[in-house]
GUVO-92217 format. One record per residue (C-alpha): residue number from 1; residue in one letter; x negated, y, z negated. Coordinates in nm, 4 decimals, m for minus. Example, Ala and Ser with C-alpha at 12.3 -4.5 7.8 and 13.67 -1.06 7.14 Angstrom:
REM residues 2
vonu=1; zagu=a; xx=m1.2300; yy=m0.4500; zz=m0.7800
vonu=2; zagu=s; xx=m1.3670; yy=m0.1060; zz=m0.7140
END
This chain:
REM residues 99
vonu=1; zagu=m; xx=m8.6474; yy=3.4394; zz=m1.8575
vonu=2; zagu=k; xx=m8.4486; yy=3.1469; zz=m1.8606
vonu=3; zagu=h; xx=m8.3998; yy=2.9261; zz=m1.5835
vonu=4; zagu=t; xx=m8.1851; yy=2.6752; zz=m1.5840
vonu=5; zagu=t; xx=m8.0342; yy=2.4408; zz=m1.3249
vonu=6; zagu=e; xx=m7.7185; yy=2.3062; zz=m1.4585
vonu=7; zagu=r; xx=m7.4029; yy=2.4666; zz=m1.3293
vonu=8; zagu=e; xx=m7.3000; yy=2.6466; zz=m1.6768
vonu=9; zagu=e; xx=m6.9122; yy=2.6484; zz=m1.7582
vonu=10; zagu=g; xx=m6.7405; yy=2.9398; zz=m1.7095
vonu=11; zagu=p; xx=m6.3677; yy=2.9906; zz=m1.6566
vonu=12; zagu=g; xx=m6.5033; yy=3.1027; zz=m1.3128
vonu=13; zagu=n; xx=m6.6587; yy=2.8061; zz=m1.1964
vonu=14; zagu=e; xx=m6.4293; yy=2.5354; zz=m1.1427
vonu=15; zagu=d; xx=m6.3798; yy=2.3944; zz=m0.8038
vonu=16; zagu=e; xx=m6.0474; yy=2.5423; zz=m0.6982
vonu=17; zagu=g; xx=m6.2702; yy=2.8078; zz=m0.5237
vonu=18; zagu=s; xx=m6.3628; yy=2.4384; zz=m0.3040
vonu=19; zagu=n; xx=m6.0174; yy=2.2558; zz=m0.2872
vonu=20; zagu=v; xx=m5.7849; yy=2.6839; zz=m0.1812
vonu=21; zagu=s; xx=m6.0383; yy=2.7484; zz=0.1469
vonu=22; zagu=s; xx=m5.9614; yy=2.3011; zz=0.2519
vonu=23; zagu=k; xx=m5.6043; yy=2.4082; zz=0.2234
vonu=24; zagu=l; xx=m5.7103; yy=2.7883; zz=0.3934
vonu=25; zagu=l; xx=m5.9125; yy=2.5763; zz=0.6788
vonu=26; zagu=a; xx=m5.7083; yy=2.3534; zz=0.6958
vonu=27; zagu=l; xx=m5.4271; yy=2.6620; zz=0.7697
vonu=28; zagu=l; xx=m5.6093; yy=2.8638; zz=1.0268
vonu=29; zagu=v; xx=m5.6959; yy=2.4636; zz=1.2019
vonu=30; zagu=l; xx=m5.2957; yy=2.4106; zz=1.2339
vonu=31; zagu=g; xx=m5.2520; yy=2.8356; zz=1.3830
vonu=32; zagu=f; xx=m5.4667; yy=2.7844; zz=1.6787
vonu=33; zagu=a; xx=m5.2889; yy=2.4355; zz=1.7303
vonu=34; zagu=i; xx=m4.9991; yy=2.5140; zz=1.7415
vonu=35; zagu=v; xx=m5.1007; yy=2.8482; zz=2.0274
vonu=36; zagu=i; xx=m5.2670; yy=2.6527; zz=2.1649
vonu=37; zagu=i; xx=m5.0174; yy=2.4124; zz=2.1962
vonu=38; zagu=g; xx=m4.8023; yy=2.7231; zz=2.3347
vonu=39; zagu=v; xx=m4.9522; yy=2.8390; zz=2.5508
vonu=40; zagu=i; xx=m4.9859; yy=2.4486; zz=2.7351
vonu=41; zagu=i; xx=m4.6512; yy=2.4620; zz=2.6985
vonu=42; zagu=i; xx=m4.6349; yy=2.8039; zz=2.8793
vonu=43; zagu=a; xx=m4.8876; yy=2.7375; zz=3.1358
vonu=44; zagu=v; xx=m4.6790; yy=2.3779; zz=3.2317
vonu=45; zagu=g; xx=m4.3303; yy=2.5950; zz=3.2185
vonu=46; zagu=a; xx=m4.5417; yy=2.8368; zz=3.5473
vonu=47; zagu=a; xx=m4.6229; yy=2.5676; zz=3.7251
vonu=48; zagu=l; xx=m4.2854; yy=2.3935; zz=3.7090
vonu=49; zagu=g; xx=m3.9942; yy=2.6513; zz=3.6705
vonu=50; zagu=n; xx=m3.8970; yy=2.8709; zz=3.9022
vonu=51; zagu=g; xx=m3.6410; yy=3.0323; zz=3.6691
vonu=52; zagu=s; xx=m3.6424; yy=3.4027; zz=3.5105
vonu=53; zagu=a; xx=m3.9133; yy=3.4918; zz=3.2237
vonu=54; zagu=s; xx=m3.8402; yy=3.6312; zz=2.8524
vonu=55; zagu=v; xx=m4.1131; yy=3.7180; zz=2.6076
vonu=56; zagu=g; xx=m4.0529; yy=3.8930; zz=2.1752
vonu=57; zagu=g; xx=m4.2734; yy=3.8898; zz=1.9099
vonu=58; zagu=v; xx=m4.3884; yy=4.0667; zz=1.5886
vonu=59; zagu=i; xx=m4.7233; yy=4.2043; zz=1.5513
vonu=60; zagu=f; xx=m4.7310; yy=4.3133; zz=1.1868
vonu=61; zagu=i; xx=m4.9561; yy=4.6025; zz=1.1238
vonu=62; zagu=g; xx=m4.9585; yy=4.6195; zz=0.7134
vonu=63; zagu=p; xx=m4.6921; yy=4.6022; zz=0.6059
vonu=64; zagu=f; xx=m4.4281; yy=4.7176; zz=0.9177
vonu=65; zagu=p; xx=m4.3011; yy=4.5264; zz=1.1600
vonu=66; zagu=i; xx=m4.3232; yy=4.5674; zz=1.5658
vonu=67; zagu=v; xx=m4.0539; yy=4.4114; zz=1.7348
vonu=68; zagu=f; xx=m4.0626; yy=4.3938; zz=2.0725
vonu=69; zagu=g; xx=m3.8650; yy=4.1748; zz=2.3878
vonu=70; zagu=a; xx=m3.8000; yy=4.2168; zz=2.7844
vonu=71; zagu=g; xx=m3.6291; yy=4.0287; zz=3.0020
vonu=72; zagu=p; xx=m3.2704; yy=3.7619; zz=2.9938
vonu=73; zagu=d; xx=m3.3391; yy=3.5744; zz=2.6761
vonu=74; zagu=a; xx=m3.5185; yy=3.8471; zz=2.4734
vonu=75; zagu=a; xx=m3.2388; yy=3.9404; zz=2.2091
vonu=76; zagu=w; xx=m3.2880; yy=3.5283; zz=2.0660
vonu=77; zagu=l; xx=m3.7394; yy=3.5480; zz=2.0864
vonu=78; zagu=i; xx=m3.6619; yy=3.8577; zz=1.8717
vonu=79; zagu=v; xx=m3.5246; yy=3.7250; zz=1.6405
vonu=80; zagu=i; xx=m3.7032; yy=3.3664; zz=1.7186
vonu=81; zagu=s; xx=m3.9808; yy=3.5892; zz=1.5186
vonu=82; zagu=i; xx=m3.8265; yy=3.7097; zz=1.3309
vonu=83; zagu=v; xx=m3.7345; yy=3.4004; zz=1.1264
vonu=84; zagu=l; xx=m4.1070; yy=3.3459; zz=1.1404
vonu=85; zagu=a; xx=m4.1945; yy=3.6296; zz=0.9696
vonu=86; zagu=v; xx=m3.9559; yy=3.5895; zz=0.7399
vonu=87; zagu=v; xx=m4.0772; yy=3.2224; zz=0.6799
vonu=88; zagu=s; xx=m4.4514; yy=3.3418; zz=0.7261
vonu=89; zagu=i; xx=m4.4432; yy=3.6582; zz=0.4672
vonu=90; zagu=m; xx=m4.2321; yy=3.3934; zz=0.2263
vonu=91; zagu=l; xx=m4.4857; yy=3.0674; zz=0.2385
vonu=92; zagu=f; xx=m4.8218; yy=3.3553; zz=0.1941
vonu=93; zagu=m; xx=m4.5912; yy=3.4345; zz=m0.1593
vonu=94; zagu=l; xx=m4.5584; yy=3.0655; zz=m0.2415
vonu=95; zagu=f; xx=m4.9195; yy=2.9881; zz=m0.1622
vonu=96; zagu=r; xx=m4.9986; yy=3.3345; zz=m0.3528
vonu=97; zagu=r; xx=m4.8798; yy=3.2255; zz=m0.5812
vonu=98; zagu=r; xx=m4.9559; yy=2.8519; zz=m0.6870
vonu=99; zagu=s; xx=m5.3676; yy=2.9549; zz=m0.6474
END
C-alpha cells in the first residue's frame, strides 16, 4: 500500500484549475453586481418618474433564444437584448477556447 503526502505531478494536476475558478468567480460576482445595479436603477426610476415603462429581454433555453418585449420602446429593448446575448455567447466561446 503506497501512501504519499507529496503531490504527484501529472498532466491533470496543474494549478490551472484554481486560475479558471477564480475567473469564473469574478464573472459570477460581476453578474450579481450588474443585476443589483439594474434593480436599483429601475427602483429609482419608478420612484422618481411618472412616464411610461417598457420591458424587453432574451431567455436562453438550451440553444434556443426566446425574445420578448412590451411597451412603447420594446423594439429598442429587444435589439439591445439580442446584441447583449450575442456578445455573451462570443465571450463564452472566447473564454472556453482559452482554457
